[in-house]
C-alpha positions in Angstrom: -42.7 47.2 78.8 -44.9 47.6 75.6 -45.9 45.4 72.7 -44.2 44.7 69.6 -43.2 47.6 67.4 -43.7 50.4 70.1 -40.9 48.8 72.4 -38.9 48.3 69.5 -38.9 52.1 68.6 -38.2 52.9 72.4 -35.2 50.6 72.2 -33.7 52.3 69.1 -34.1 55.6 70.5 -32.6 54.5 73.8 -29.4 53.3 72.1 -28.7 56.9 71.1 -26.0 58.7 73.1 -27.4 60.5 75.9 -31.1 59.2 75.6 -31.8 57.2 78.9 -35.1 54.9 78.7 -37.3 57.8 80.0 -36.3 60.0 77.0 -36.7 57.4 74.5 -40.1 56.6 76.1 -41.2 60.4 75.6 -39.6 60.8 72.3 -41.5 57.7 70.9 -45.0 58.8 72.6 -44.1 62.4 71.0 -44.2 60.8 67.6 -47.0 58.6 68.1 -49.4 61.0 69.7 -48.4 64.3 67.5 -50.6 64.0 64.2 -48.5 66.7 62.5 -45.1 65.0 63.1 -43.6 64.6 59.6 -42.4 60.7 60.3 -41.8 60.6 56.6 -39.2 63.6 56.5 -37.3 62.4 59.8 -37.0 58.9 58.0 -35.8 60.8 54.6 -33.1 63.0 56.6 -31.7 59.9 58.1 -31.5 58.0 55.0 -30.1 61.1 53.2 -27.7 61.9 56.1 -25.6 58.3 55.5 -25.6 59.0 51.8 -24.2 62.7 51.7 -22.8 63.5 54.9 -18.8 62.8 55.0 -15.6 64.1 57.0 -13.7 66.8 55.6 -10.6 65.7 53.6 -8.5 68.7 55.2 -9.9 69.1 58.9 -12.3 66.1 59.6 -15.2 68.3 60.5 -18.5 67.1 58.9 -19.1 68.2 55.3 -21.5 67.6 52.5 -18.4 68.3 50.1 -15.0 66.9 50.1 -13.9 70.1 52.2 -15.9 71.7 54.9 -17.3 75.2 54.9 -14.7 76.5 57.3 -11.8 75.0 55.1 -13.3 76.4 51.9 -13.6 80.0 53.6 -10.5 82.1 52.0 -11.3 84.8 55.1 -10.2 82.2 58.0 -6.8 82.8 59.5 -4.6 80.3 57.8 -1.8 80.6 60.5 -4.0 79.6 63.5 -5.6 75.9 63.9 -7.5 74.5 67.0 -7.3 71.0 67.6 -10.4 69.6 68.9 -11.7 66.1 69.7 -15.0 65.7 67.9 -16.5 67.6 65.0 -19.4 68.6 67.5 -16.4 70.7 69.3 -16.1 72.7 66.3 -19.7 73.9 66.3 -19.6 74.7 70.1 -16.4 77.0 69.4 -18.1 78.5 66.2 -20.9 79.3 68.5 -18.6 81.7 70.4 -17.7 83.8 67.2 -14.6 84.2 68.8 -12.0 82.3 66.7 -11.5 82.7 63.2 -8.6 80.3 62.2 -9.1 76.8 60.9 -9.6 73.5 62.9 -8.3 69.8 63.1 -10.6 67.3 64.3 -8.8 64.5 65.8 -11.6 62.0 66.3 -11.6 61.2 69.7 -8.6 61.2 72.4 -6.3 59.1 73.6 -7.7 56.5 76.2 -5.8 53.4 77.0 -8.8 52.0 79.0 -10.8 52.0 75.6 -8.0 51.1 73.7 -7.6 54.4 71.9 -4.1 55.3 71.1 -2.2 58.3 69.1 -2.2 55.9 66.3 -5.9 55.8 66.3 -6.6 59.3 66.0 -5.9 62.1 62.9 -2.6 63.2 64.4 -0.4 62.0 61.5 -3.0 64.3 59.3 -2.1 67.1 61.8 1.7 66.7 61.4 1.1 66.9 57.6 -0.9 70.2 57.5 2.0 71.7 59.8 4.7 70.7 57.5 4.5 73.3 55.2 5.4 76.2 57.7 2.0 78.2 57.4 0.7 77.3 60.6 2.0 79.5 63.4 0.0 78.5 66.5 -1.9 75.4 67.5 -4.2 75.5 70.0 -5.2 72.7 71.7 -9.1 72.5 72.6 -9.2 69.0 73.9 -11.8 68.3 76.6 -10.6 69.0 80.3 -10.8 65.3 81.5 -8.4 62.8 81.7 -8.1 61.4 78.1 -8.5 65.2 76.9 -5.3 66.1 79.3 -3.4 63.0 77.9 -3.9 63.9 74.1 -3.1 67.4 74.9 0.1 66.3 76.7 1.0 64.3 74.0 0.4 66.6 71.4 2.3 69.1 73.2 5.6 67.1 73.3 5.0 66.2 69.8 4.7 69.8 68.7 7.8 71.2 70.8 10.1 69.9 68.1 8.5 72.6 65.4 8.7 76.3 65.2 4.9 76.6 66.4 3.4 78.1 69.2 1.5 75.7 71.4 -1.5 77.0 73.6 -3.9 75.2 75.5 -7.5 76.8 76.3 -8.0 77.7 79.6 -10.1 76.1 82.0 -11.8 76.8 85.5 -14.9 77.9 87.2 -18.0 78.1 84.9 -19.8 81.4 84.7 -22.7 81.3 87.2 -21.3 78.7 89.2 -20.6 78.5 92.8 -17.4 77.9 94.5 -18.6 75.4 97.0 -19.8 73.1 94.1 -16.4 73.1 91.9 -14.0 70.2 92.4 -10.5 70.5 93.3 -9.1 70.1 89.9 -11.5 72.4 88.6 -10.6 75.0 91.2 -6.9 74.4 91.0 -6.9 75.4 87.3 -9.0 78.3 88.1 -6.2 79.6 90.5 -3.4 78.6 87.9 -5.2 80.5 85.2 -6.1 83.9 87.0 -5.2 87.2 85.2 -4.9 90.4 86.4 -7.6 93.0 86.3 
């Protein structure tokens, strides 16, 4: 559509997850048309992130040190581990301010179609963390989709041999949602997870 470097920039933005062609074009033109946009700072951050950011040696969360801030925090409940698929899930749960335990990031979910099996995830590291008997409960917070459910089911079966409580995040209708738009699985889960008021 555009000549040379402008199209190259749009194409690069378009390769990012969640950015379609229109969004890529809008971002590129925002950078071009905004004289105060600090391109040098953006470039510096993109370079630095590759050098400075790694994954926590304990939980797999993003960190600038060998251990993330959550694993270094002595105030966190050491007896609870919340298992999530990706590091961005940690951030989502932390925003709720409801969970004060530790995390374990699997690095994905079991997906035979994508060629991802249990050995491709950080399941062995999770089992290693549970071996010393400190953890009393593992909360499975994988996504409520086919892959997330398969992963939760696999972990649940694996953990039943240990003296650990295994729980799963509830799922169902979102706040502000309409029943008529809910799919059958979501509505069914809402009925299963109902509670007495």
